C-alpha atoms as an extended CHARMM CRD file, in Angstrom:
* protein
*
       291  EXT
         1         1  UNK       CA            112.7180000000       82.4340000000       86.5040000000  PROA      1               0.0000000000
         2         2  UNK       CA            116.2680000000       83.6640000000       86.9970000000  PROA      2               0.0000000000
         3         3  UNK       CA            116.6080000000       86.9110000000       88.9120000000  PROA      3               0.0000000000
         4         4  UNK       CA            120.0650000000       87.0170000000       90.4850000000  PROA      4               0.0000000000
         5         5  UNK       CA            121.9050000000       87.3590000000       87.1780000000  PROA      5               0.0000000000
         6         6  UNK       CA            120.0690000000       90.6510000000       86.5450000000  PROA      6               0.0000000000
         7         7  UNK       CA            121.2950000000       92.3140000000       89.7360000000  PROA      7               0.0000000000
         8         8  UNK       CA            124.4950000000       93.5080000000       88.0500000000  PROA      8               0.0000000000
         9         9  UNK       CA            122.3720000000       95.6170000000       85.6720000000  PROA      9               0.0000000000
        10        10  UNK       CA            121.5890000000       97.9930000000       88.5350000000  PROA      10              0.0000000000
        11        11  UNK       CA            123.7230000000      100.4870000000       90.4260000000  PROA      11              0.0000000000
        12        12  UNK       CA            126.1150000000       99.2120000000       93.0600000000  PROA      12              0.0000000000
        13        13  UNK       CA            125.0160000000       99.4260000000       96.6700000000  PROA      13              0.0000000000
        14        14  UNK       CA            126.2420000000      102.4570000000       98.6120000000  PROA      14              0.0000000000
        15        15  UNK       CA            128.9020000000      101.8470000000      101.2140000000  PROA      15              0.0000000000
        16        16  UNK       CA            128.0740000000      102.0960000000      104.8980000000  PROA      16              0.0000000000
        17        17  UNK       CA            130.0850000000      105.3370000000      105.0200000000  PROA      17              0.0000000000
        18        18  UNK       CA            128.0680000000      106.7890000000      102.1410000000  PROA      18              0.0000000000
        19        19  UNK       CA            124.8120000000      105.8090000000      103.8340000000  PROA      19              0.0000000000
        20        20  UNK       CA            125.9500000000      107.3550000000      107.1270000000  PROA      20              0.0000000000
        21        21  UNK       CA            126.8530000000      110.6050000000      105.3850000000  PROA      21              0.0000000000
        22        22  UNK       CA            123.4950000000      110.7230000000      103.5900000000  PROA      22              0.0000000000
        23        23  UNK       CA            121.6210000000      110.0280000000      106.8240000000  PROA      23              0.0000000000
        24        24  UNK       CA            123.3910000000      112.9560000000      108.4740000000  PROA      24              0.0000000000
        25        25  UNK       CA            122.1370000000      115.2820000000      105.7350000000  PROA      25              0.0000000000
        26        26  UNK       CA            118.6480000000      113.8030000000      105.7680000000  PROA      26              0.0000000000
        27        27  UNK       CA            118.3230000000      114.2220000000      109.5320000000  PROA      27              0.0000000000
        28        28  UNK       CA            119.0910000000      117.9210000000      109.1180000000  PROA      28              0.0000000000
        29        29  UNK       CA            116.5800000000      118.2190000000      106.2790000000  PROA      29              0.0000000000
        30        30  UNK       CA            113.9280000000      116.3970000000      108.3340000000  PROA      30              0.0000000000
        31        31  UNK       CA            113.6900000000      119.2220000000      110.8710000000  PROA      31              0.0000000000
        32        32  UNK       CA            111.9000000000      121.3140000000      108.2360000000  PROA      32              0.0000000000
        33        33  UNK       CA            109.2490000000      118.5950000000      108.1220000000  PROA      33              0.0000000000
        34        34  UNK       CA            108.4530000000      118.6730000000      111.8330000000  PROA      34              0.0000000000
        35        35  UNK       CA            105.1170000000      120.3170000000      111.1490000000  PROA      35              0.0000000000
        36        36  UNK       CA            101.3920000000      119.6530000000      111.2500000000  PROA      36              0.0000000000
        37        37  UNK       CA            100.9350000000      119.1350000000      107.5000000000  PROA      37              0.0000000000
        38        38  UNK       CA            103.6060000000      116.4370000000      107.3620000000  PROA      38              0.0000000000
        39        39  UNK       CA            102.2700000000      114.7750000000      110.5020000000  PROA      39              0.0000000000
        40        40  UNK       CA             98.7730000000      114.7070000000      108.9860000000  PROA      40              0.0000000000
        41        41  UNK       CA            100.0880000000      113.0470000000      105.8550000000  PROA      41              0.0000000000
        42        42  UNK       CA            102.1090000000      110.5280000000      107.8620000000  PROA      42              0.0000000000
        43        43  UNK       CA             98.9850000000      109.7040000000      109.8520000000  PROA      43              0.0000000000
        44        44  UNK       CA             97.0710000000      109.0960000000      106.6220000000  PROA      44              0.0000000000
        45        45  UNK       CA             99.8300000000      106.7250000000      105.4740000000  PROA      45              0.0000000000
        46        46  UNK       CA             99.6480000000      104.4600000000      108.5220000000  PROA      46              0.0000000000
        47        47  UNK       CA             98.7820000000      100.7810000000      108.2600000000  PROA      47              0.0000000000
        48        48  UNK       CA             97.2980000000      100.6280000000      111.7620000000  PROA      48              0.0000000000
        49        49  UNK       CA             98.5760000000       97.3480000000      113.0920000000  PROA      49              0.0000000000
        50        50  UNK       CA             97.7020000000       94.7630000000      115.7000000000  PROA      50              0.0000000000
        51        51  UNK       CA             99.7860000000       91.5990000000      115.4550000000  PROA      51              0.0000000000
        52        52  UNK       CA             99.7090000000       90.2530000000      118.9800000000  PROA      52              0.0000000000
        53        53  UNK       CA             99.4680000000       86.6260000000      120.1450000000  PROA      53              0.0000000000
        54        54  UNK       CA             96.6790000000       87.9360000000      122.3770000000  PROA      54              0.0000000000
        55        55  UNK       CA             94.5270000000       89.1730000000      119.4710000000  PROA      55              0.0000000000
        56        56  UNK       CA             90.9890000000       87.8150000000      119.4170000000  PROA      56              0.0000000000
        57        57  UNK       CA             87.9060000000       88.4290000000      117.3190000000  PROA      57              0.0000000000
        58        58  UNK       CA             86.5760000000       90.6970000000      120.0450000000  PROA      58              0.0000000000
        59        59  UNK       CA             89.7740000000       92.7230000000      120.4920000000  PROA      59              0.0000000000
        60        60  UNK       CA             90.3310000000       93.0970000000      116.7560000000  PROA      60              0.0000000000
        61        61  UNK       CA             86.7050000000       94.1100000000      116.1930000000  PROA      61              0.0000000000
        62        62  UNK       CA             87.0270000000       96.8080000000      118.8650000000  PROA      62              0.0000000000
        63        63  UNK       CA             90.3130000000       97.9800000000      117.3470000000  PROA      63              0.0000000000
        64        64  UNK       CA             88.8810000000       98.1700000000      113.8150000000  PROA      64              0.0000000000
        65        65  UNK       CA             85.6650000000       99.8410000000      114.9900000000  PROA      65              0.0000000000
        66        66  UNK       CA             87.6960000000      102.5420000000      116.6880000000  PROA      66              0.0000000000
        67        67  UNK       CA             89.4610000000      103.2590000000      113.3960000000  PROA      67              0.0000000000
        68        68  UNK       CA             86.1840000000      103.2540000000      111.4790000000  PROA      68              0.0000000000
        69        69  UNK       CA             84.7430000000      105.8480000000      113.8650000000  PROA      69              0.0000000000
        70        70  UNK       CA             87.7910000000      108.1140000000      113.7250000000  PROA      70              0.0000000000
        71        71  UNK       CA             86.3840000000      110.5660000000      111.1830000000  PROA      71              0.0000000000
        72        72  UNK       CA             83.3490000000      111.1730000000      113.3840000000  PROA      72              0.0000000000
        73        73  UNK       CA             85.5860000000      112.1940000000      116.2710000000  PROA      73              0.0000000000
        74        74  UNK       CA             88.1730000000      114.0280000000      114.1290000000  PROA      74              0.0000000000
        75        75  UNK       CA             86.3710000000      115.1990000000      110.9770000000  PROA      75              0.0000000000
        76        76  UNK       CA             89.1640000000      117.6760000000      110.2230000000  PROA      76              0.0000000000
        77        77  UNK       CA             91.8090000000      114.9540000000      109.9160000000  PROA      77              0.0000000000
        78        78  UNK       CA             92.4540000000      112.2200000000      107.3470000000  PROA      78              0.0000000000
        79        79  UNK       CA             92.0680000000      108.6530000000      108.5400000000  PROA      79              0.0000000000
        80        80  UNK       CA             94.7310000000      105.9570000000      108.4580000000  PROA      80              0.0000000000
        81        81  UNK       CA             95.2380000000      104.0180000000      105.2200000000  PROA      81              0.0000000000
        82        82  UNK       CA             94.4580000000      100.5060000000      106.4280000000  PROA      82              0.0000000000
        83        83  UNK       CA             94.0370000000       98.0870000000      109.3100000000  PROA      83              0.0000000000
        84        84  UNK       CA             96.7250000000       95.3790000000      109.3930000000  PROA      84              0.0000000000
        85        85  UNK       CA             95.9520000000       92.0520000000      111.0930000000  PROA      85              0.0000000000
        86        86  UNK       CA             96.6500000000       88.3310000000      111.0200000000  PROA      86              0.0000000000
        87        87  UNK       CA             94.7430000000       86.3740000000      108.3190000000  PROA      87              0.0000000000
        88        88  UNK       CA             91.9900000000       84.9100000000      110.5540000000  PROA      88              0.0000000000
        89        89  UNK       CA             90.8420000000       88.4380000000      111.4550000000  PROA      89              0.0000000000
        90        90  UNK       CA             90.4410000000       89.8260000000      107.9320000000  PROA      90              0.0000000000
        91        91  UNK       CA             86.7220000000       89.1010000000      107.8520000000  PROA      91              0.0000000000
        92        92  UNK       CA             86.2850000000       90.5490000000      111.3570000000  PROA      92              0.0000000000
        93        93  UNK       CA             87.8670000000       93.8220000000      110.2290000000  PROA      93              0.0000000000
        94        94  UNK       CA             85.7630000000       93.8490000000      107.0840000000  PROA      94              0.0000000000
        95        95  UNK       CA             82.5390000000       93.7830000000      109.0700000000  PROA      95              0.0000000000
        96        96  UNK       CA             83.6300000000       96.7360000000      111.2010000000  PROA      96              0.0000000000
        97        97  UNK       CA             84.9670000000       99.0290000000      108.4720000000  PROA      97              0.0000000000
        98        98  UNK       CA             82.3000000000       98.3420000000      105.8630000000  PROA      98              0.0000000000
        99        99  UNK       CA             81.2570000000      101.5010000000      103.9660000000  PROA      99              0.0000000000
       100       100  UNK       CA             84.4770000000      103.3320000000      104.8830000000  PROA      100             0.0000000000
       101       101  UNK       CA             87.4920000000      103.9990000000      102.6300000000  PROA      101             0.0000000000
       102       102  UNK       CA             89.7270000000      102.0060000000      104.9830000000  PROA      102             0.0000000000
       103       103  UNK       CA             91.5860000000       99.1190000000      103.4210000000  PROA      103             0.0000000000
       104       104  UNK       CA             92.3360000000       95.7440000000      104.9850000000  PROA      104             0.0000000000
       105       105  UNK       CA             95.9340000000       94.5490000000      105.1290000000  PROA      105             0.0000000000
       106       106  UNK       CA             96.7180000000       90.9720000000      106.0860000000  PROA      106             0.0000000000
       107       107  UNK       CA            100.1260000000       89.6010000000      106.9040000000  PROA      107             0.0000000000
       108       108  UNK       CA            100.4310000000       86.1810000000      105.3040000000  PROA      108             0.0000000000
       109       109  UNK       CA            102.8070000000       83.6790000000      103.7570000000  PROA      109             0.0000000000
       110       110  UNK       CA            104.2090000000       82.3050000000      106.9860000000  PROA      110             0.0000000000
       111       111  UNK       CA            104.6040000000       85.6830000000      108.7030000000  PROA      111             0.0000000000
       112       112  UNK       CA            106.8720000000       86.5960000000      110.4580000000  PROA      112             0.0000000000
       113       113  UNK       CA            109.5930000000       84.0670000000      109.5950000000  PROA      113             0.0000000000
       114       114  UNK       CA            108.5120000000       82.8100000000      106.1420000000  PROA      114             0.0000000000
       115       115  UNK       CA            109.7360000000       79.4000000000      107.3050000000  PROA      115             0.0000000000
       116       116  UNK       CA            107.0190000000       77.0670000000      106.1180000000  PROA      116             0.0000000000
       117       117  UNK       CA            106.0670000000       75.1520000000      102.9990000000  PROA      117             0.0000000000
       118       118  UNK       CA            105.4890000000       77.2600000000       99.8880000000  PROA      118             0.0000000000
       119       119  UNK       CA            102.1110000000       75.5640000000       99.4680000000  PROA      119             0.0000000000
       120       120  UNK       CA            101.1120000000       76.7840000000      102.9440000000  PROA      120             0.0000000000
       121       121  UNK       CA            102.2010000000       80.3120000000      102.0640000000  PROA      121             0.0000000000
       122       122  UNK       CA            100.1890000000       80.1980000000       98.8530000000  PROA      122             0.0000000000
       123       123  UNK       CA             97.0670000000       78.9860000000      100.6110000000  PROA      123             0.0000000000
       124       124  UNK       CA             97.3480000000       81.5630000000      103.3710000000  PROA      124             0.0000000000
       125       125  UNK       CA             97.6970000000       84.4020000000      100.8640000000  PROA      125             0.0000000000
       126       126  UNK       CA             94.7720000000       83.1210000000       98.7910000000  PROA      126             0.0000000000
       127       127  UNK       CA             92.5350000000       82.6880000000      101.8450000000  PROA      127             0.0000000000
       128       128  UNK       CA             93.3460000000       86.1570000000      103.1760000000  PROA      128             0.0000000000
       129       129  UNK       CA             92.3050000000       87.6930000000       99.8660000000  PROA      129             0.0000000000
       130       130  UNK       CA             89.2250000000       85.4960000000       99.5870000000  PROA      130             0.0000000000
       131       131  UNK       CA             88.1630000000       86.7310000000      103.0360000000  PROA      131             0.0000000000
       132       132  UNK       CA             88.4790000000       90.3410000000      101.9520000000  PROA      132             0.0000000000
       133       133  UNK       CA             92.0980000000       91.5120000000      102.2550000000  PROA      133             0.0000000000
       134       134  UNK       CA             92.9190000000       94.3880000000       99.9030000000  PROA      134             0.0000000000
       135       135  UNK       CA             96.6300000000       94.1850000000      100.6470000000  PROA      135             0.0000000000
       136       136  UNK       CA             98.9250000000       91.3550000000      101.6890000000  PROA      136             0.0000000000
       137       137  UNK       CA            102.2650000000       91.7050000000      103.4880000000  PROA      137             0.0000000000
       138       138  UNK       CA            104.5560000000       88.6970000000      103.0360000000  PROA      138             0.0000000000
       139       139  UNK       CA            108.1380000000       88.1010000000      104.1470000000  PROA      139             0.0000000000
       140       140  UNK       CA            110.9880000000       87.4150000000      101.7640000000  PROA      140             0.0000000000
       141       141  UNK       CA            112.6890000000       84.1680000000      102.7620000000  PROA      141             0.0000000000
       142       142  UNK       CA            115.6900000000       85.7610000000      104.4800000000  PROA      142             0.0000000000
       143       143  UNK       CA            117.3130000000       82.3990000000      105.1760000000  PROA      143             0.0000000000
       144       144  UNK       CA            117.5320000000       81.7050000000      101.4640000000  PROA      144             0.0000000000
       145       145  UNK       CA            118.9400000000       85.1780000000      100.7740000000  PROA      145             0.0000000000
       146       146  UNK       CA            121.6190000000       84.7780000000      103.4480000000  PROA      146             0.0000000000
       147       147  UNK       CA            122.4780000000       81.3320000000      102.0420000000  PROA      147             0.0000000000
       148       148  UNK       CA            122.8890000000       82.7980000000       98.5530000000  PROA      148             0.0000000000
       149       149  UNK       CA            119.8050000000       81.0720000000       97.1260000000  PROA      149             0.0000000000
       150       150  UNK       CA            118.6120000000       84.3450000000       95.6070000000  PROA      150             0.0000000000
       151       151  UNK       CA            116.5900000000       82.8960000000       92.7490000000  PROA      151             0.0000000000
       152       152  UNK       CA            114.7610000000       80.5430000000       95.1050000000  PROA      152             0.0000000000
       153       153  UNK       CA            113.7970000000       83.4620000000       97.3650000000  PROA      153             0.0000000000
       154       154  UNK       CA            112.6200000000       85.5710000000       94.4250000000  PROA      154             0.0000000000
       155       155  UNK       CA            110.6970000000       82.7240000000       92.8300000000  PROA      155             0.0000000000
       156       156  UNK       CA            108.7110000000       82.2880000000       96.0500000000  PROA      156             0.0000000000
       157       157  UNK       CA            107.6820000000       85.9400000000       95.7890000000  PROA      157             0.0000000000
       158       158  UNK       CA            106.7580000000       85.4320000000       92.1390000000  PROA      158             0.0000000000
       159       159  UNK       CA            104.4390000000       82.5780000000       93.1150000000  PROA      159             0.0000000000
       160       160  UNK       CA            102.8590000000       84.6370000000       95.9020000000  PROA      160             0.0000000000
       161       161  UNK       CA            102.4340000000       87.5120000000       93.4500000000  PROA      161             0.0000000000
       162       162  UNK       CA            100.3440000000       85.1780000000       91.2830000000  PROA      162             0.0000000000
       163       163  UNK       CA             98.2740000000       84.1190000000       94.2950000000  PROA      163             0.0000000000
       164       164  UNK       CA             97.6370000000       87.7480000000       95.2700000000  PROA      164             0.0000000000
       165       165  UNK       CA             96.3730000000       88.9120000000       91.8870000000  PROA      165             0.0000000000
       166       166  UNK       CA             94.1020000000       91.9130000000       92.3490000000  PROA      166             0.0000000000
       167       167  UNK       CA             95.5780000000       92.8000000000       95.7410000000  PROA      167             0.0000000000
       168       168  UNK       CA             98.5240000000       94.9970000000       96.6840000000  PROA      168             0.0000000000
       169       169  UNK       CA            101.5690000000       92.8620000000       97.5260000000  PROA      169             0.0000000000
       170       170  UNK       CA            104.0250000000       94.2640000000      100.0630000000  PROA      170             0.0000000000
       171       171  UNK       CA            107.2330000000       92.2720000000      100.5190000000  PROA      171             0.0000000000
       172       172  UNK       CA            108.9740000000       92.5310000000      103.8910000000  PROA      172             0.0000000000
       173       173  UNK       CA            112.7650000000       92.3160000000      103.6130000000  PROA      173             0.0000000000
       174       174  UNK       CA            113.5520000000       92.0140000000      107.3480000000  PROA      174             0.0000000000
       175       175  UNK       CA            116.4580000000       94.3760000000      106.8500000000  PROA      175             0.0000000000
       176       176  UNK       CA            117.6680000000       93.9940000000      110.4300000000  PROA      176             0.0000000000
       177       177  UNK       CA            118.7010000000       90.4340000000      109.5780000000  PROA      177             0.0000000000
       178       178  UNK       CA            120.3130000000       91.4060000000      106.2770000000  PROA      178             0.0000000000
       179       179  UNK       CA            122.4850000000       94.0950000000      107.8730000000  PROA      179             0.0000000000
       180       180  UNK       CA            124.7080000000       95.1770000000      104.9570000000  PROA      180             0.0000000000
       181       181  UNK       CA            123.7410000000       97.7120000000      102.2750000000  PROA      181             0.0000000000
       182       182  UNK       CA            124.6170000000       95.1620000000       99.5820000000  PROA      182             0.0000000000
       183       183  UNK       CA            122.2560000000       92.4900000000      100.9340000000  PROA      183             0.0000000000
       184       184  UNK       CA            119.4740000000       95.0330000000      101.4730000000  PROA      184             0.0000000000
       185       185  UNK       CA            119.9350000000       96.2640000000       97.9020000000  PROA      185             0.0000000000
       186       186  UNK       CA            119.8630000000       92.7030000000       96.5520000000  PROA      186             0.0000000000
       187       187  UNK       CA            116.7390000000       91.8170000000       98.5330000000  PROA      187             0.0000000000
       188       188  UNK       CA            115.0140000000       95.0260000000       97.3840000000  PROA      188             0.0000000000
       189       189  UNK       CA            115.7330000000       94.3630000000       93.7200000000  PROA      189             0.0000000000
       190       190  UNK       CA            114.7970000000       90.6860000000       93.9330000000  PROA      190             0.0000000000
       191       191  UNK       CA            111.4300000000       91.5200000000       95.4870000000  PROA      191             0.0000000000
       192       192  UNK       CA            110.6890000000       94.2160000000       92.9250000000  PROA      192             0.0000000000
       193       193  UNK       CA            111.7230000000       92.0610000000       89.9790000000  PROA      193             0.0000000000
       194       194  UNK       CA            109.4510000000       89.3050000000       91.3020000000  PROA      194             0.0000000000
       195       195  UNK       CA            106.4330000000       91.6320000000       91.3210000000  PROA      195             0.0000000000
       196       196  UNK       CA            106.2700000000       93.4290000000       94.6820000000  PROA      196             0.0000000000
       197       197  UNK       CA            104.0480000000       96.5220000000       94.7190000000  PROA      197             0.0000000000
       198       198  UNK       CA            105.8110000000       97.7240000000       97.8900000000  PROA      198             0.0000000000
       199       199  UNK       CA            108.9850000000       96.7840000000       99.6620000000  PROA      199             0.0000000000
       200       200  UNK       CA            108.8240000000       96.9850000000      103.4480000000  PROA      200             0.0000000000
       201       201  UNK       CA            111.5930000000       97.1870000000      106.0190000000  PROA      201             0.0000000000
       202       202  UNK       CA            110.6410000000       94.8470000000      108.8080000000  PROA      202             0.0000000000
       203       203  UNK       CA            108.2060000000       92.5630000000      110.5830000000  PROA      203             0.0000000000
       204       204  UNK       CA            108.8070000000       94.2470000000      113.9270000000  PROA      204             0.0000000000
       205       205  UNK       CA            109.3750000000       90.7760000000      115.3650000000  PROA      205             0.0000000000
       206       206  UNK       CA            113.1870000000       90.7760000000      115.6090000000  PROA      206             0.0000000000
       207       207  UNK       CA            115.5140000000       93.0080000000      117.6120000000  PROA      207             0.0000000000
       208       208  UNK       CA            116.4610000000       95.3530000000      114.7560000000  PROA      208             0.0000000000
       209       209  UNK       CA            113.4100000000       96.7390000000      112.9830000000  PROA      209             0.0000000000
       210       210  UNK       CA            113.1220000000       99.7620000000      110.6650000000  PROA      210             0.0000000000
       211       211  UNK       CA            116.2170000000      101.9410000000      110.4380000000  PROA      211             0.0000000000
       212       212  UNK       CA            116.8610000000      105.0900000000      108.4040000000  PROA      212             0.0000000000
       213       213  UNK       CA            119.9560000000      103.3830000000      106.9850000000  PROA      213             0.0000000000
       214       214  UNK       CA            117.9080000000      100.5280000000      105.5220000000  PROA      214             0.0000000000
       215       215  UNK       CA            115.3120000000      102.9880000000      104.2360000000  PROA      215             0.0000000000
       216       216  UNK       CA            117.9690000000      104.9460000000      102.3400000000  PROA      216             0.0000000000
       217       217  UNK       CA            119.2970000000      101.8180000000      100.6160000000  PROA      217             0.0000000000
       218       218  UNK       CA            115.7790000000      100.6140000000       99.7810000000  PROA      218             0.0000000000
       219       219  UNK       CA            114.6930000000      103.9640000000       98.3670000000  PROA      219             0.0000000000
       220       220  UNK       CA            117.7720000000      104.1790000000       96.1570000000  PROA      220             0.0000000000
       221       221  UNK       CA            116.9860000000      100.6560000000       94.9120000000  PROA      221             0.0000000000
       222       222  UNK       CA            113.3820000000      101.7110000000       94.1790000000  PROA      222             0.0000000000
       223       223  UNK       CA            114.6550000000      104.7300000000       92.2190000000  PROA      223             0.0000000000
       224       224  UNK       CA            117.1280000000      102.5860000000       90.2930000000  PROA      224             0.0000000000
       225       225  UNK       CA            114.4580000000       99.9910000000       89.5100000000  PROA      225             0.0000000000
       226       226  UNK       CA            112.0730000000      102.7130000000       88.2950000000  PROA      226             0.0000000000
       227       227  UNK       CA            114.7910000000      104.1430000000       86.0270000000  PROA      227             0.0000000000
       228       228  UNK       CA            115.3490000000      100.7080000000       84.4790000000  PROA      228             0.0000000000
       229       229  UNK       CA            111.7890000000       99.3930000000       84.3300000000  PROA      229             0.0000000000
       230       230  UNK       CA            109.4570000000      102.3760000000       84.4990000000  PROA      230             0.0000000000
       231       231  UNK       CA            107.3600000000      100.8050000000       87.2700000000  PROA      231             0.0000000000
       232       232  UNK       CA            106.8400000000      102.6640000000       90.5380000000  PROA      232             0.0000000000
       233       233  UNK       CA            107.2020000000      100.4980000000       93.6500000000  PROA      233             0.0000000000
       234       234  UNK       CA            106.1190000000      101.7930000000       97.0330000000  PROA      234             0.0000000000
       235       235  UNK       CA            108.1120000000      101.9930000000      100.2550000000  PROA      235             0.0000000000
       236       236  UNK       CA            106.8020000000      100.9600000000      103.6710000000  PROA      236             0.0000000000
       237       237  UNK       CA            108.6680000000      101.5910000000      106.9140000000  PROA      237             0.0000000000
       238       238  UNK       CA            107.5670000000       99.3620000000      109.7750000000  PROA      238             0.0000000000
       239       239  UNK       CA            108.8120000000       98.2180000000      113.1390000000  PROA      239             0.0000000000
       240       240  UNK       CA            109.6680000000      100.4360000000      116.0810000000  PROA      240             0.0000000000
       241       241  UNK       CA            108.5330000000      103.7500000000      114.5830000000  PROA      241             0.0000000000
       242       242  UNK       CA            106.8950000000      105.5770000000      117.4720000000  PROA      242             0.0000000000
       243       243  UNK       CA            107.4620000000      109.3360000000      117.4050000000  PROA      243             0.0000000000
       244       244  UNK       CA            106.2060000000      112.0330000000      115.0720000000  PROA      244             0.0000000000
       245       245  UNK       CA            109.7980000000      113.0540000000      114.4190000000  PROA      245             0.0000000000
       246       246  UNK       CA            110.7370000000      109.5190000000      113.3690000000  PROA      246             0.0000000000
       247       247  UNK       CA            107.7900000000      109.4380000000      110.9660000000  PROA      247             0.0000000000
       248       248  UNK       CA            108.8920000000      112.7840000000      109.5360000000  PROA      248             0.0000000000
       249       249  UNK       CA            112.3980000000      111.4080000000      108.9740000000  PROA      249             0.0000000000
       250       250  UNK       CA            111.0660000000      108.5290000000      106.8540000000  PROA      250             0.0000000000
       251       251  UNK       CA            108.8660000000      111.0350000000      105.0090000000  PROA      251             0.0000000000
       252       252  UNK       CA            112.0120000000      113.0940000000      104.3410000000  PROA      252             0.0000000000
       253       253  UNK       CA            113.9750000000      110.0810000000      103.0920000000  PROA      253             0.0000000000
       254       254  UNK       CA            111.2540000000      109.2770000000      100.5750000000  PROA      254             0.0000000000
       255       255  UNK       CA            110.8500000000      112.9090000000       99.5180000000  PROA      255             0.0000000000
       256       256  UNK       CA            114.5520000000      113.5750000000       99.0400000000  PROA      256             0.0000000000
       257       257  UNK       CA            115.4560000000      110.3120000000       97.2820000000  PROA      257             0.0000000000
       258       258  UNK       CA            112.3070000000      109.4330000000       95.3560000000  PROA      258             0.0000000000
       259       259  UNK       CA            110.6130000000      112.8060000000       95.0600000000  PROA      259             0.0000000000
       260       260  UNK       CA            107.2410000000      114.2310000000       95.9850000000  PROA      260             0.0000000000
       261       261  UNK       CA            105.4620000000      111.9740000000       93.4990000000  PROA      261             0.0000000000
       262       262  UNK       CA            106.0850000000      109.1220000000       95.9600000000  PROA      262             0.0000000000
       263       263  UNK       CA            104.3870000000      111.0290000000       98.7620000000  PROA      263             0.0000000000
       264       264  UNK       CA            100.9940000000      109.4280000000       98.2940000000  PROA      264             0.0000000000
       265       265  UNK       CA             99.4370000000      106.5930000000      100.2430000000  PROA      265             0.0000000000
       266       266  UNK       CA             99.6420000000      104.4980000000       97.0650000000  PROA      266             0.0000000000
       267       267  UNK       CA            103.4330000000      104.5800000000       97.3250000000  PROA      267             0.0000000000
       268       268  UNK       CA            104.2990000000      105.3600000000      100.9590000000  PROA      268             0.0000000000
       269       269  UNK       CA            103.1300000000      103.6350000000      104.1100000000  PROA      269             0.0000000000
       270       270  UNK       CA            104.1600000000      103.3500000000      107.7340000000  PROA      270             0.0000000000
       271       271  UNK       CA            103.3060000000      100.2210000000      109.6940000000  PROA      271             0.0000000000
       272       272  UNK       CA            102.5990000000      101.2480000000      113.2530000000  PROA      272             0.0000000000
       273       273  UNK       CA            100.4510000000      101.1060000000      116.3560000000  PROA      273             0.0000000000
       274       274  UNK       CA            101.6890000000      103.5270000000      119.0320000000  PROA      274             0.0000000000
       275       275  UNK       CA            102.7440000000      106.0380000000      116.3670000000  PROA      275             0.0000000000
       276       276  UNK       CA             99.1010000000      106.8460000000      115.6270000000  PROA      276             0.0000000000
       277       277  UNK       CA             98.4810000000      108.3220000000      119.0880000000  PROA      277             0.0000000000
       278       278  UNK       CA            101.7890000000      110.1880000000      119.0420000000  PROA      278             0.0000000000
       279       279  UNK       CA            101.0680000000      111.7630000000      115.6560000000  PROA      279             0.0000000000
       280       280  UNK       CA             97.5910000000      112.7570000000      116.8140000000  PROA      280             0.0000000000
       281       281  UNK       CA             99.1250000000      114.3460000000      119.9090000000  PROA      281             0.0000000000
       282       282  UNK       CA            101.6240000000      116.2710000000      117.7810000000  PROA      282             0.0000000000
       283       283  UNK       CA             98.8820000000      117.4480000000      115.4160000000  PROA      283             0.0000000000
       284       284  UNK       CA             96.4450000000      118.5050000000      118.1420000000  PROA      284             0.0000000000
       285       285  UNK       CA             99.0600000000      119.9100000000      120.5050000000  PROA      285             0.0000000000
       286       286  UNK       CA             97.9750000000      117.8310000000      123.4830000000  PROA      286             0.0000000000
       287       287  UNK       CA             98.2640000000      114.2170000000      124.6140000000  PROA      287             0.0000000000
       288       288  UNK       CA             95.7660000000      111.9680000000      122.8580000000  PROA      288             0.0000000000
       289       289  UNK       CA             95.2660000000      108.2630000000      123.4470000000  PROA      289             0.0000000000
       290       290  UNK       CA             92.6600000000      107.4570000000      120.8340000000  PROA      290             0.0000000000
       291       291  UNK       CA             93.8500000000      103.8750000000      120.3820000000  PROA      291             0.0000000000
């Protein structure tokens, strides 16, 4: 299917100066969201992540079990949204979180580079879902986008959308490699047109991960797409988000650009590991190292 020729139907990308000006205003607005209620919501929106080359069945099982037991230790707080792992550990997580509301997220499709055969990506997505993944995070082929092969990149997502039927598909744009507002806007629209349920900032595996600037461009693209198509697409910030204040800033970006109707875990997520402890510490008013 052709996707690139539809990009002109949407609003133009903001300039870097416009984004910088909007970020300045959003940072001021975010200070009003440095509070316990916002931190609790941000905690509930976390995809609690372990994507280490040192992961093992034992370490992942311990990690997932800790999350599953969270509500026993903190019954007054909401739990995280999901546990995010590499595909071979989906079943391991499933055994530990059985009978809880926690969801299982699997990265797949040649994560983190997306540089493998499409058939391999398809199989990895299908196997992750067969093993119990509720959600799949795949990476848009950034190399193709940078080379101008926009339809090829989008068609890969379309194929992976078909393979992930019944699961939530989050498409990672790797915005740190795209750099410009125009490329981030194009990648956002391509992913959404191809069937993404969420668009996500980053893998966390390159030097530049999530940035407020990228989030602003992505959220405007989501709003524009919704205006045109009537379909709500979620936003996920991931990569390098560590402090409660940073989480509140992304919350503010979503609230101010997309509105409070996007402030649900069906439409807003944060991919994180260390953030969980820092949010808990901010909520409880003392240092907590639960994970």
